[in-house]
C-alpha positions in Angstrom: 0.0 0.0 0.0 1.2 3.5 -0.9 2.1 5.5 2.3 0.6 8.6 0.7 -2.7 6.9 -0.1 -5.7 8.6 1.5 -7.5 6.6 4.1 -10.3 9.0 4.9 -11.1 12.7 4.8 -11.8 14.9 7.9 -13.0 18.2 6.5 -10.1 19.4 4.3 -7.6 17.1 6.0 -6.8 13.7 4.2 -5.7 11.1 6.7 -3.0 9.0 5.0 -1.1 5.8 6.0 2.0 7.9 6.7 0.1 9.9 9.3 -0.9 6.7 11.1 2.8 5.7 11.0 3.9 9.0 12.5 1.3 8.8 15.2 2.2 5.2 16.0 5.9 6.0 16.4 5.2 9.1 18.5 2.8 7.0 20.7 5.6 4.4 21.0 8.2 7.0 21.9 5.9 8.5 24.6 5.0 5.1 26.0 8.6 3.9 26.1 9.7 7.1 27.8 6.9 6.9 30.3 7.6 3.3 31.2 11.3 3.8 31.7 10.8 7.0 33.7 8.3 5.2 35.9 10.6 2.4 37.1 11.4 3.9 40.6 7.7 3.6 41.4 8.3 -0.1 41.9 10.1 0.7 45.1 7.6 3.2 46.5 5.3 6.1 45.6 7.4 9.1 46.6 9.0 12.3 45.3 12.6 11.7 44.2 15.7 13.5 45.4 15.6 16.7 47.6 14.4 19.8 45.6 11.0 18.2 44.6 9.8 18.4 48.2 10.2 22.2 48.2 8.7 22.5 44.8 5.7 20.4 46.0 5.3 22.7 49.0 5.5 25.8 46.8 2.9 24.4 44.5 0.7 23.5 47.4 1.0 27.1 48.6 -0.4 28.3 45.3 -3.3 25.8 45.4 -4.2 26.8 48.9 -3.6 30.6 48.8 -3.6 31.7 45.2 -1.1 33.1 42.7 -1.1 36.6 44.2 -0.2 35.4 47.6 2.6 33.2 46.2 4.4 36.3 44.9 4.2 37.8 48.3 5.3 34.7 50.2 8.3 34.7 52.5 8.8 31.1 53.5 9.4 31.1 57.3 10.3 27.4 57.4 13.3 28.1 55.2 16.6 29.7 56.4 15.5 30.4 59.9 15.1 33.2 61.1 15.2 35.3 58.0 13.1 33.1 55.7 13.1 33.0 52.0 11.5 35.2 49.3 10.2 32.3 47.2 9.3 34.1 43.9 12.7 35.8 43.9 14.7 32.6 44.5 12.7 29.8 42.9 11.7 28.1 39.7 8.4 30.1 39.4 7.1 28.6 36.2 7.6 25.1 37.5 5.3 26.0 40.5 2.8 27.9 38.3 2.6 25.3 35.6 2.1 22.5 38.1 -0.6 24.4 39.9 -2.4 25.4 36.7 -2.3 21.9 35.3 -3.5 20.5 38.6 -6.5 22.9 38.5 -7.3 21.7 35.0 -6.4 18.0 35.1 -6.1 17.2 38.8 -9.7 16.5 39.3 -9.4 17.2 43.0 -7.0 14.4 43.5 -4.0 14.3 45.8 -1.5 17.0 44.9 1.4 14.9 46.1 0.5 12.2 43.7 0.0 14.7 40.9 3.5 16.1 41.4 5.0 12.6 41.4 3.6 12.0 37.9 4.2 15.6 36.6 7.8 15.1 35.4 7.0 11.8 33.7 4.2 13.3 31.7 6.1 16.4 30.6 9.3 14.5 30.0 7.5 12.0 27.8 5.6 14.7 26.0 9.0 16.2 25.0 9.4 13.3 22.6 6.7 14.9 20.5 8.2 18.4 20.8 11.7 17.3 19.7 10.0 15.4 16.8 8.5 18.7 15.7 11.8 20.5 16.1 14.0 18.0 14.2 11.3 17.7 11.5 11.6 21.4 10.8 15.3 21.0 10.5 15.6 17.8 8.5 12.3 16.2 7.7 9.9 13.6 9.1 12.3 10.6 9.2 14.8 12.5 11.2 12.1 13.8 13.5 10.7 10.3 14.2 14.2 9.0 14.9 14.8 11.9 17.4 11.6 11.1 19.2 12.7 7.5 19.6 16.2 8.4 20.7 14.9 11.0 23.2 12.7 8.4 24.8 15.7 6.2 25.8 18.3 8.9 26.4 20.0 8.1 29.7 21.0 11.6 30.8 17.5 12.9 29.9 15.7 10.0 31.7 17.7 10.1 34.9 16.8 13.8 35.3 13.1 13.3 34.7 12.1 10.1 36.4 8.9 9.6 38.3 8.9 11.8 41.4 11.7 14.1 39.9 9.6 17.2 40.4 12.6 19.4 39.6 13.5 21.9 37.0 14.8 19.9 34.0 11.7 18.0 32.7 9.6 21.2 32.3 12.6 23.4 31.4 13.6 21.1 28.6 10.0 20.9 27.4 9.6 24.7 27.3 13.1 25.2 25.8 12.7 22.8 22.9 9.2 24.1 22.3 10.5 27.6 22.1 13.3 26.7 19.7 10.8 24.8 17.5 8.4 27.8 17.3 11.4 30.0 16.4 12.7 27.9 13.6 9.1 27.1 12.4 8.3 30.8 12.4 11.3 31.5 10.1 9.7 29.4 7.4 6.0 30.3 7.8 4.4 32.1 4.9 1.6 33.9 6.7 2.8 37.1 8.4 0.4 36.7 11.3 1.5 33.1 11.9 5.2 34.2 11.8 4.6 36.9 14.4 2.6 34.6 16.7 5.2 31.8 16.5 8.1 34.2 17.2 6.3 35.8 20.1 5.4 32.3 21.4 9.0 31.3 21.0 10.2 34.2 23.1 7.6 33.5 25.8 8.3 29.8 26.0 12.1 30.4 26.1 11.6 32.6 29.1 9.1 30.2 30.7 11.9 27.6 30.3 14.5 29.8 32.0 12.1 30.5 34.8 11.4 26.8 35.3 15.1 25.9 35.0 18.0 28.3 35.0 19.9 25.9 32.7 17.6 26.9 29.9 19.8 29.9 29.4 22.0 27.7 27.4 19.4 27.4 24.7 20.1 31.0 24.0 23.7 30.5 23.2 23.2 28.6 20.0 20.4 31.0 19.0 22.7 34.0 19.4 25.5 32.4 17.4 22.9 31.4 14.8 21.8 35.0 14.4 25.4 35.9 13.3 25.2 33.4 10.4 21.8 34.3 9.0 22.8 37.4 6.9 25.2 35.1 5.0 22.9 32.1 4.6 19.6 33.6 3.7 18.6 36.0 1.0 15.3 37.2 2.5 16.9 40.0 4.4 13.8 42.1 4.5 12.1 39.3 6.3 15.0 38.7 8.8 15.4 42.4 9.7 12.0 42.5 11.5 11.5 38.8 12.6 14.6 38.4 14.6 14.1 41.6 16.6 10.5 40.5 17.4 11.8 37.3 19.0 14.6 39.1 20.9 12.4 41.9 22.1 9.7 39.5 23.2 12.3 37.4 25.1 13.7 40.4 26.9 10.4 42.0 27.8 8.8 38.8 29.1 11.9 38.1 31.2 11.3 41.4 33.0 8.2 39.9 34.4 10.1 37.3 36.5 12.0 38.4 39.6 14.7 35.8 39.3 15.5 36.9 35.7 14.5 40.5 35.4 17.0 43.3 34.7 20.0 41.1 35.7 19.2 38.7 32.8 18.5 41.5 30.3 21.7 43.4 31.2 23.7 40.2 31.9 25.4 37.6 29.7 22.0 36.1 28.8 20.5 39.2 27.4 23.7 40.4 25.8 24.0 37.0 23.9 20.7 38.0 22.2 21.0 41.7 21.9 24.5 41.9 20.3 23.7 39.2 17.6 20.4 40.9 16.8 22.0 44.3 16.5 24.7 42.8 14.3 22.1 41.1 12.1 20.2 44.3 11.5 23.4 46.4 10.9 25.0 43.7 8.7 21.9 43.5 6.5 21.9 47.3 6.1 25.6 47.2 5.2 25.1 44.4 2.7 22.1 46.3 1.2 24.3 49.3 0.6 27.2 47.3 -0.8 27.7 46.1 -4.3 27.0 42.5 -5.2 30.6 41.5 -5.2 31.6 43.2 -1.9 28.5 42.7 0.3 29.7 39.3 1.6 33.2 40.6 2.2 31.9 43.7 4.0 29.6 41.6 6.1 32.5 39.4 7.2 34.7 42.4 8.1 31.8 43.8 10.2 31.4 40.4 11.9 35.1 40.2 12.8 35.0 43.8 14.1 31.9 43.0 16.2 33.5 39.9 17.6 36.7 41.7 18.6 34.9 44.7 20.1 32.3 42.5 21.8 35.0 40.3 23.4 36.9 43.3 24.7 33.6 44.8 26.1 32.7 41.5 27.8 36.2 41.2 29.4 36.3 44.8 30.6 32.6 44.7 31.6 33.0 41.6 33.7 36.1 42.9 35.4 34.5 46.2 36.4 31.2 44.5 37.3 29.3 46.6 34.7 27.8 43.3 33.4 26.0 41.3 36.0 27.7 37.9 36.0 25.8 34.6 36.6 26.7 32.2 39.3 29.8 30.1 39.2 27.9 27.1 37.8 26.9 29.0 34.7 30.3 30.6 34.2 31.9 27.1 34.5 29.6 25.8 31.8 30.7 28.7 29.5 34.3 28.1 30.4 34.8 24.4 31.4 38.4 25.2 32.3 37.3 27.5 35.0 38.2 26.0 38.4 36.4 26.8 41.7 37.8 27.3 45.2 34.3 26.8 46.7 34.2 23.2 48.2 30.4 23.6 48.6 30.0 23.7 44.8 32.4 20.7 44.5 30.6 18.7 47.1 27.5 18.4 44.9 27.7 15.2 42.9 25.9 16.6 39.8 28.6 19.3 39.6 31.3 16.8 38.9 33.1 17.0 35.6 31.9 14.4 33.0 34.5 11.8 32.2 35.0 10.1 28.8 33.7 6.8 30.3 30.6 8.6 31.5 30.0 10.3 28.1 30.2 6.9 26.3 27.9 5.4 28.9 25.4 8.2 28.4 25.5 8.4 24.6 27.0 5.2 23.3 26.6 4.5 19.6 24.8 7.7 19.0 28.1 9.5 19.4 29.3 7.7 16.2 26.1 8.5 14.3 26.3 12.2 15.5 29.8 12.4 14.0 28.5 10.9 10.8 25.7 13.5 10.9 28.2 16.3 11.2 30.2 15.0 8.2 27.2 14.5 6.0 25.9 18.0 6.9 29.2 19.6 6.0 29.2 17.5 2.8 25.7 18.9 2.3 24.1 16.3 0.0 21.6 18.5 -1.7 20.2 16.2 -4.4 19.0 13.2 -2.4 18.4 14.9 0.9 17.6 18.7 0.5 18.2 20.5 3.8 18.5 24.3 3.9 21.8 26.0 4.6 20.5 27.8 7.7 19.2 24.6 9.2 22.6 22.9 8.5 24.2 25.9 10.3 21.8 25.7 13.2 22.2 21.9 13.6 26.0 22.2 13.7 25.9 25.2 16.1 23.5 23.6 18.4 25.4 20.3 18.3 28.8 21.7 19.0 27.7 24.1 21.6 25.6 21.4 23.4 28.6 19.1 23.7 30.8 22.0 24.7 28.4 23.2 27.5 27.9 19.7 28.8 31.6 19.2 29.3 31.6 21.3 32.5 29.6 19.0 34.7 27.3 16.0 34.7 24.0 17.9 35.2 24.4 19.6 31.8 24.8 16.3 29.9 21.2 16.8 28.9 22.4 19.4 26.4 24.9 17.0 25.0 22.1 14.4 24.7 19.8 16.8 22.8 22.7 17.9 20.5 23.7 14.3 19.8 20.1 13.2 19.3 19.6 15.9 16.7 22.9 15.2 14.8 22.6 11.4 14.9 18.9 11.6 13.7 19.9 13.8 10.8 22.9 11.5 10.1 20.9 8.3 10.1 18.1 9.8 8.1 20.5 11.0 5.4 22.1 7.6 5.2 18.7 5.9 4.9 17.7 8.4 2.2 21.0 8.0 0.3 20.8 4.2 0.3 17.2 3.7 -0.5 17.0 6.4 -3.2 19.7 4.7 -5.3 18.4 2.4 -8.0 20.4 -0.4 -9.7 18.7 -2.0 -12.6 21.4 -4.6 -13.3 21.2 -6.6 -10.1 18.0 -5.9 -8.1 18.6 -8.8 -5.8 22.1 -7.5 -4.8 20.6 -4.0 -4.2 17.9 -5.5 -2.0 20.5 -7.5 -0.1 22.6 -4.4 0.5 19.6 -2.4 1.8 18.4 -5.3 4.0 21.9 -5.8 5.5 22.1 -2.0 6.1 18.8 -2.0 7.9 19.6 -5.1 10.0 23.0 -3.7 10.9 21.6 -0.3 11.8 18.9 -1.9 14.1 21.6 -4.1 15.8 23.9 -1.2 16.5 21.0 0.9 18.0 19.8 -2.1 20.1 23.1 -3.1 21.6 23.2 -0.3 24.2 19.7 -1.4 25.3 20.9 -5.0 26.0 24.6 -4.9 26.9 26.2 -4.8 29.4 23.2 -6.1 31.3 24.0 -4.1 34.5 24.6 -0.9 32.7 21.6 -0.5 30.4 19.2 2.3 30.8 16.7 -0.1 32.2 19.1 -1.3 34.9 20.6 2.1 35.8 17.2 3.9 36.1 15.7 1.1 38.2 16.6 2.6 41.6 14.5 3.7 44.7 13.5 7.3 45.3 16.1 9.0 47.5 14.0 9.4 50.6 13.6 5.6 50.7 17.3 4.8 50.9 18.6 8.2 52.2 20.7 8.7 49.1 23.0 5.9 50.1 24.9 3.6 47.9 22.7 0.7 49.1 19.9 -0.6 46.8 17.5 -0.8 49.8 14.1 0.5 50.7 13.0 1.5 54.1 10.8 4.1 55.9 13.6 5.5 58.1 13.3 9.0 56.9 9.5 9.0 56.5 9.1 7.6 60.1 11.6 10.0 61.5 10.0 13.0 59.8 6.6 11.9 61.0 8.0 11.5 64.5 9.4 15.0 64.5 6.1 16.4 63.2 4.1 14.7 66.0 6.6 15.0 68.9 8.2 18.4 68.7 6.7 21.9 69.2 5.4 23.5 66.0 7.8 26.4 66.5 10.8 24.1 66.8 13.9 24.8 64.7 15.8 21.8 63.3 19.5 21.9 62.5 21.0 19.4 60.1 23.3 19.2 57.1 21.7 21.2 54.3 20.9 18.1 52.3 17.9 17.3 54.5 16.4 20.7 54.8 13.6 20.3 52.3 12.6 17.0 53.7 12.3 18.4 57.2 10.3 21.5 56.0 7.9 19.6 53.9 7.3 16.3 55.7 8.0 17.3 59.3 6.7 20.9 58.9 9.5 22.4 60.9 11.8 25.3 60.2 15.4 24.6 59.3 18.6 26.6 59.5 19.6 25.7 56.0 18.3 23.8 53.0 19.0 22.7 49.4 18.5 26.2 48.0 22.0 27.1 49.3 21.0 30.8 49.5 23.3 31.5 52.4 26.6 29.6 51.9 28.1 31.3 55.0 25.5 29.6 57.2 26.2 26.2 55.5 29.9 26.7 56.2 29.0 27.6 59.8 27.0 24.3 60.2 30.0 22.4 58.8 32.2 24.1 61.5 29.6 23.2 64.2 29.8 19.5 63.1 33.5 19.5 63.6 33.8 21.7 66.7 33.9 20.1 70.1 30.5 19.3 71.5 30.4 22.2 74.0 31.4 24.8 71.4 28.9 23.3 69.0 26.2 23.5 71.7 27.0 27.2 72.2 26.8 27.9 68.5 23.5 26.1 68.0 22.1 28.1 71.0 23.0 31.3 69.2 21.4 30.1 66.0 18.2 29.3 67.8 18.2 25.6 67.0 16.2 23.1 69.2 17.2 19.8 67.6 19.9 18.4 65.5 19.3 15.6 62.9 22.0 13.4 61.5 21.9 10.4 59.1 24.2 7.4 59.2 24.7 4.5 56.7 26.7 1.4 57.6 26.9 -2.3 56.9 26.3 -4.8 59.7 28.8 -7.7 59.5 27.9 -11.3 60.2 28.7 -12.4 63.8 29.2 -15.8 65.4 26.6 -16.6 68.0 23.5 -14.7 69.2 25.3 -13.1 72.2 28.2 -11.6 70.2 28.1 -7.8 69.8 27.6 -6.9 66.2 30.3 -5.2 64.2 29.8 -2.5 61.5 31.6 -1.1 58.6 30.9 2.6 57.9 30.8 4.5 54.7 27.5 3.9 53.0 26.7 7.4 52.1 25.3 9.1 55.2 26.9 11.9 57.2 29.8 9.6 58.2 30.7 9.6 54.4 30.4 13.4 54.0 32.8 14.3 56.8 35.6 15.1 54.4 33.4 17.6 52.6 32.4 19.1 56.0 36.1 19.7 56.6 36.7 21.3 53.2 33.6 23.5 53.5 34.6 24.5 57.0 38.1 25.2 55.9 39.6 22.7 58.3 42.8 20.7 57.8 41.9 17.2 56.7 44.9 15.6 58.3 43.7 16.6 61.8 40.5 14.6 61.3 41.3 11.9 58.7 44.0 9.3 58.2 46.0 9.1 55.0 43.3 7.2 53.1 41.2 10.4 53.3 38.2 8.4 54.7 39.0 6.9 58.1 38.5 9.3 61.1 41.3 9.9 63.5 40.9 9.8 67.3 40.5 13.5 67.2 37.5 13.2 64.9 35.8 10.4 67.0 36.5 11.9 70.4 36.6 15.7 70.0 34.0 16.6 67.4 30.2 16.9 67.7 29.7 14.7 64.6 32.1 12.0 65.9 30.1 11.9 69.2 26.7 12.0 67.5 27.6 9.1 65.2 26.3 6.0 67.2 29.5 4.0 66.7 32.9 3.5 68.3 36.0 2.1 66.7 37.1 -1.4 67.8 40.0 -2.1 65.5 41.3 -2.0 61.9 41.2 -5.0 59.7 43.0 -6.0 56.5 40.3 -8.1 54.7 42.9 -9.6 52.3 45.0 -11.1 55.1 42.5 -11.0 58.0 45.1 -9.3 60.1 43.9 -6.8 62.8 45.5 -3.7 64.3 44.4 -1.3 67.0 46.2 1.5 65.2 45.5 2.7 61.6 47.6 1.1 58.9 47.5 1.8 55.2 45.0 -0.5 53.5 43.2 -1.4 56.7 39.5 -0.8 57.3 37.9 0.4 60.5 35.4 -1.9 62.3 33.0 -0.4 64.7 30.5 -1.3 67.4 27.3 0.5 68.3 27.7 3.1 71.0 25.3 6.0 71.9 27.5 8.7 73.4 24.7 11.3 74.1 21.9 9.1 75.7 18.6 10.5 76.6 18.9 10.0 80.3 22.1 12.0 80.8 22.5 15.8 81.2 25.0 16.3 78.3 24.8 19.1 75.7 22.8 16.8 73.5 20.3 14.0 74.1 19.4 11.3 71.7 15.6 11.3 71.8 14.8 9.3 68.6 16.5 6.8 66.3 14.9 5.2 63.3 14.0 1.5 63.5 16.5 0.3 60.8 19.4 1.2 63.1 18.5 -1.8 65.3 18.2 -4.3 62.5 19.5 -7.7 63.6 20.4 -9.2 60.2 23.7 -8.7 58.5 23.6 -6.2 55.6 23.0 -2.5 55.0 21.9 -0.4 58.0 20.7 3.2 57.9 19.6 5.4 60.7 18.1 8.8 61.3 19.0 10.2 64.7 17.3 13.2 66.3 19.2 14.9 69.1 17.6 17.4 71.4 19.8 20.4 72.1 19.8 20.5 75.9 18.8 24.0 77.0 19.5 23.2 80.6 23.0 22.0 80.0 25.6 24.0 82.0 29.1 24.0 80.5 31.9 23.4 83.0 33.9 26.3 81.8 
């Protein structure tokens, strides 16, 4: 059957077999993406990671109080005692979009359940949006391939799983939708449609930046693309008004969001649009007034001059603080060679630099096809696969800039994924078109065999990463429990330690209590225990986080004094260990520490507090010294004491640390409830008392003893 044969007519629209094929592949892409993203639900129905708990609470505030009140909200549970101006420091469009879609589609159901599903739905819908984008660039085949590749992209999936009510899923959805509307608008024939698409593009680009600050990196390839347009397109009269419409819309709409506002317009983000737009208009004017022979040359001279002057302006402006600079994370993405002296930034796992091994794990065989795509685009096969010069330019710019930006740290690998998906989709679609458009009359059987072999080989290459190695496929790597069910430890376990502990705090502490902890747990405590915290995951006040790190490493009496000054009532720590098998029921159990709780973060506490590591750690950089265990608040709050060191290879033991030996511990509560010390252990989660060998986690709540009287 001919794929263009009409099946039925709906008004003026003829439904053809090709339309059913497109719909089928898009449904398949959405379904595959949805199922892979939903795997963590097998372990439990919870929000994933840390930030989603605040985003849920912010959305809940809108539902209960309205949008106007949200923009006036100072969250008094955050950063006690100053609180937090939510609309000025948050992903506003994430909260607004979730609230509005809940009002429309929620049906009065549980908001918590709705926010758990939210990232899966928008992440899966992005398969359709990227199809539309790549279809504009390189045709339907490339678009369908991009939808399929997007549905199984590892970096995209892990930052948009079920419960991942964070910035990326919605930000990527808005960002790709904005880019699609922009490129589509450049090829629309109707002036009203052009304007509506370009205005919509500007609006959704800003919505994306408000939902996720990382969406600013969608602007970089667009700005570079503007520089190329006067040389690639002849419709200069069209470009001279369309590009300014997009830029002006983007800048004006950004002023409506506090977090963006004038800092974005006058900063690197706004300048990366303003300068290219001004260049485009001026370059077109110069080319219009130049002769046919000299207009390209004059335009290039002008481009070189703008780049030189612009670079000097940016360097001088940044040094003199005339240009508002973004945070270190964004500067590091622009300049991957930039190094930080801030250990707080380094301590976040998603800020780690991507290794070559990780890049191959993330992108696998698509990296090869992306390279083929670049080669074929540069070769520009016009006869068999017509693709416009400006779309070739955009694809190469977006591809190269996406890979470059993602080299800074792991979180931005989503941009490398999008870039590689676009380039590999174009590369494969060109190869398919090239092969199947060739006709050989002499040996049809040989031609058929070649095409069949190519098709089978292509399918095998694309399927291999989904099957091998078995423990590193996307299905295996994304099949992990929500963070709150294993505490973010390295153990593949599920328990209710954190949920039980937060519920206990909620029901057994005064409502005006202030909870101190490491900043990782702030959002959990605020949202589930409904108590104020000194610090949380927004890292608004890095000085206070540094102070908490110092408190953890000070002696207990000094820490008690500092916590009194901060107004804290309780201190929460989290520990992860592994209980070793013992001989006999009466033997005291032994433990091996280092599963990913606070006992594993101590080296970061030391760096953030600017303490010398050698005072607290042995030469392996992990094992605590006697000074750590005996003289620090954290060492005394951890419910373990060292027994000996063991070399597991030789089974030799030592009471003193030796290189290659591992510490073995027994359980020991040093601040019991019934003693009048600076701290009292008033709650520990059930899993800490597990009797079986294997992973052990524990949440411990210490009361800060207001009646304690220091001896000195």
